[in-house]
N, C-alpha and C positions, 0 to 999 in steps of 0.2 A: 373541420375547416370549411366544409360545405355550408354549414349553418352560418358561419361568419360571412362568407361571400354572399349568401342569400340575403342576409340582413343588410349588408353593404349595398347591394343592388336595390333592395326595396327602399332604403333610405334615400338613395339618389333619385329614384323615380318619384318619391314623395316630394323631394326638393324641386324637381322639374315641374311637377304638377302644381305645387304651391306657387312657384315663381311665375308660371304661366297665368295662373288666376290673378296674381298680383299685377302683372303687366296689363292684363285685360282691364282690370279695375282702374288702373292709372289712365289708360286710353279713354275709358268711359268718362272719367273726371275731366280730362282734357276736352273731349267733345262737348260735355255739358257747359264748360266755361265758354267755349267758342259759340255755342248755340245761343247763349245769353246775349252775346255781343252781336251776333249775326243771325237774327231770327228768320231772315229770308232764305238762308242756305240750309241744305240738308247735310247730314254727316258725311255722305259720300263726296259731296262737293268740297267740304272742308278738308278731307283727306287728300283729295286730288290737288288742291291748292298747296297744301303743305309739301306733298311729294314734288311738285313743280319747283317750289322754292329750294328744296334740298338739292335737286338736280342742277339748278342754276348755280348754287354755291360750289358744287363739285366741279362744274365746268370752269368756274373761275379759279379753282385751286386744283389743278391737274394732279399735283402730287398726292393729294388725298384720294383722288379717283384711282390712281395707280396702286396705292396701298390697299384699297378695298378690293381691287381685282386680284392683287397678289394674295390677300387673305382668302378670297374665294378659291383661288388655285390650290392653296395649301389644304383647305377643307376638303376639296374634291379628292386630292391625293390621299388624305386621311381616310375618307369614306371608302375609297378603293382598297386601301390597305386593310381596313376592317373587313371588307368583303372577302379579300384574299385569306385573311386569318380564319374567317368563318368557313371557307371552303376547305382549308387545311384541317379544321376541327371536325366538320360534319361530312365532308366529302360527297357533295351531291352529284359529282360528275360520273358516278357509277351508272347514271341513267343515260350517259352519252358515250356509248362504246366507241364511236368513231374517233373520239378525241382522247382515248385512254393513254395512248403512247405518248402524246405530247404532254398531257398533264402529269403522267407518271414521271417523265423526265424533269418537268418543272418543279414538282413538289416532293422530290426525294428528301427525306429527313424532315418529317412532318412537324415535329415539335419545334425544331430550330426555325423552320420557315414561318410557322405560326407566330413564334415569339418575335422574330425580326419584323414581321408585318405589324404586330401590335406596337412595337417601339417606333416604327415609322409613323403609324397613326398618331401616337402620342406626340411625337415631335412636330408633325404637321398641324395638329389641333392647337398645340401650344403656340406655334408660330402664327397661325391664323388668328388666334385669340389676341395675341399681342398686337398684331398689325391692325386688326379691326378695332380693338379697344382704343389704340392711339389715334386712328383716323376719325373715329366717332367722337372722341373727346375734343379733337381740334375742330370738327365740324360743328359741334354744339357751341363751342366758343365763338366761332364766326357767326352762327345764327343769333347768339345773344347780342353780339356787337351790332348786328343789322336791325333786329326788331326792338332792342332796348326795352322800354316798359310799355310799349304801345299795345294795349289790349284790343285795339280796333282792327288789327291785322290778323288774318287767319293763321299765319305761321308763328304767332306769338305763343310762348310756353312759359308759364311761371317757373322761375329758376329752381325752386324746390321740386316741382313736378318733373322738370327736365332731368334733374339729377337722379331722381328715383327711377325714371324710365331707363336711363342709362345703366344704373346699377342692376336693374332686373334683367336687362338683356345680357349684361356682362356675367351675371350669376349663372344664367342658363348655359352660356358657352363654357364657363369655368367648370360647371358640373359635368358636362360632357368630357372635358379634359381629365377631370379627376376619375371619372368612370373608366376612360381608356387607360390612364396611368395605373389604376388599381388592377385592371385585367392584365396589363403587361407585367406588373410585378408578380401577380398571382401565378401567371404562366412561368415566369422565370424561376420561381421558388417551388414549382410543381404543386401548387395548390389546386389547379384545375385538372380535370381528367386528361390523361395523355391523348394526344391526337392519334387516331388509328393509323396503322402503317399503310403505305401505298399498296403493298401486296394484298392486304385484306380488302382494300377498296376496289382494286382491279378485279378481284375474284368474286366480289359480292354480287355482281350482275349475273354471273354464271350460276351462283347459288339460287338466286331468286327465280331464274327461268327454268330451274330444275335440271340444269346441266351438271355433270359431275366432272371434276378435274382430277379425280383420284387416279393415280398411277401406281405402279407396283414395282417391287424389287424381288428378284429371285436370285438367290445366292447358292454357291456350292459349299457353303459352310456346314460342317457337321455339328450336330447338337444332340443333346439328350435331356431328359427331364431333370437330371441331377447336375447339369452344368450348362452354362450359357456363355456365348461369346458374341462379339459384335458382328454386324453385317459386313460382308466383303464387297466393297464397291466395285472391284474389278470384275466380279461375276454377275453384276446386275444385268437383268434381261432387258430386251427392248420393250418399252412401255406401250408400244403400239400393238403388241401381241396380247391376246387374251388367253389366260390359262384355261385348260379344259374344264367343262362343267363337272361338278361333283367333287372337285378338289377344293381345299380350304381357300386357296388363292382365287380360283375361278368363281367360287360362290361369293367371295367378298367383292370381286370386280363386278359381278352382276347384281349386287344388292341395290335396291332403290334408295332414294333419300327419305329419311324419316322426317316428320313434321318439325318445324323449328321449335314448336312448343316443347317437344321432348328434349331437344338440345338444351333449352333454357333450364329444364328441371334436373339436368345432370349435375351431380356433385363432382368435385375434383377427383375424389376417390373413384367414382364411376369412370371418369375419363382416363385415369391412370390405368385401370384394368383394361378398358377397351383398346388403348394404345398398345399395351403389351400383347394382347391377343392379336392385334393387327401385325405387330412386329414378327410374331412367330408364324402367322399365316403367310406373310411375305417370304418367309424362309421355307415354306412348304410343309410346315408342321400342322397336324390335325389338332385344332384347339379344343375339340371335344374330348380327346383322349390324352392331352398333353400331361395332365396331372393324374392319369389313371392309376399310377402306382404311388401317388403322393410325391413328396419331396424329402426323402429320408435324410439326405446328406447336405442339402442346400436350402438356404433361406433366400427367397425372392423379395427384393425390397423396391419400393418406389419413394422418391423424395420430392415432395411438392414444394415448388419455389414461387412465392408471390412475386409478380412482375408486372403490375398494372394490368393493361389489357392483353398482355402477352405472357401468361403464366408458363412456367417450365416444369417438366417432370423428369427427374434423373432416375435411371434404373440401374440397379446393382444386384449382385448375388453374393452371398456370404457362405463360405464353407463351414459347416458346423463343427468339423473336426479341427481344422487349422485356424478358424476364426478370421480367415483372410477374406477381405471384401474386394470384389472385382467390379469396376464401374464399366457399364456397357455403352450406353448412349443416352441422349436426352431428347425429349419431345418439346418442341417450341410451338405454341398455339397462336394462331392469328385468325380472328373471326371464327368462321365455321370450319376452318382447316387446321391441319397440324402437319409438321414434317419432322423428320428425325435427323439428328447430327451425331456422328460417332464420337466417342471419347478416347479412341485409340484401341489398339489390340492389347488385350490382357492388362488393362489399366488397373493397377492395384494401389496407386497413390491416393491417400485419403484426400477427399475434396471437402473443404470447409466453405469455400466461396467460389462460384463459377467465374467471377471476374478476376479474383486473385490468382486463380489457376489458369487464367488466360483463355478460357473456353468462350467467354462472352466479353463484350465491351459495353460499359455503361454510357448511355447517351440521354441526358435530361432525366435521369432517374430510372430509365428503362434499360434492361440488359438485352443486347442483340447478339446473335451467334457470331463467333469469329470464323468457325469452320463452315464449309459448304454443306448444304443438305445432302444426305445420302441420296445417291442417284435415283431419280424417279420415286422418291418416297413421300411426295405430297399426297395427303389423304383427306377426304371429306368426312368430318366427324359424324355428320348425319347418316352417311352411308355405313359407318362402323356400327352405329346404333342398330340399324336394320340387320346387319350381318351377325352381330354377336350378343346384343343386350339381353335378348329373351332366350338364350340358349343355355343348356346345361353346363357347357364349357365356361360360361361367364361366372356361374356360381363356384365352379371348381377353381378358377383363377382367383376369385375373390377370397376363397377360403385359404388359399396357399400363399397369398401375397401380403406382405407386412409393410407398415409405414416405417421408412428408414430414418436415419439420423438427420438432423437439421442441416441444410445446406443454404448458404446465403447466395443471393444473386450476384 
């Protein structure tokens, strides 16, 4: 679909360039005709005389003047709507931290807001095109009535040339309308990339300045290498406290941010393993020795779910004896960050679709969590890379974790 959209945009740009060249050629023809009849004038003087004549006609016909101002108004609104849509898609306001709260409130639901803005732009451009086209057609009619066939006046235009100039101008405006309409339809049917979430935009500045927004969860949950259960929210510790140095949790908290290039090179399998290590570090488990005795009775699974710019990873364990699968929690990725959402205590109900099971809600093709994040579970993936990626524990987790069954978003 990206190739089709690229070809579509290239074709429209080619049309705009071609029409602009055509319009310039028509103007040159018009000037050449006038210079033959008025050899004492310069091209600039001829254009000034023609503009004065058009303004005089518009003053005589105030209705046309009003239509043209109304057309300009619609075009300005359309341009502002396009600008708004661009902000929703690329989110440049991460460079303006003092306005984050206002813009976050304004732009919640990025894809919806972007699509609405594009449809507003389309409506405004179409309205402006209709109003300008109608007023210009009437103005050309009045000009033809005034100058007749008099080639000796500077505002005279051959009928054929006037029609061609009108069509070239109209073509340019219609091309812009088609481009806006195409973008609006492409967004509506999810052909364009999903707009990043507000949450990732607000946190991006902290990432770039080297700040960490990672917080931690400590629970009183009991666990062993042969069984796993979900985090107990009621036992979550205060995120403002830092665990002692030398503990798995303390070392993870004190880890620096890895370069962004390392994050880009991570596969989804790498992320799945890092998140699971972080999960157990949050529970006070030593990730270096977690699988010291292997996993004789339990299979540890991760289920990767494609979800646009917000992939999800569901974690489960399967008892090798009873073949019963228990679903623990899932990780939801946004930008350089991830947070965890519980799937319930001892959830053994088979999950085929996160949305059908009411764990997520689809919005413009992207699944968003229904449940609240586990208390203080927001983690910076770059920090997890530093904490776990080059450790022996990472290889141990990688050897003992398996790709689970397919789960739809």
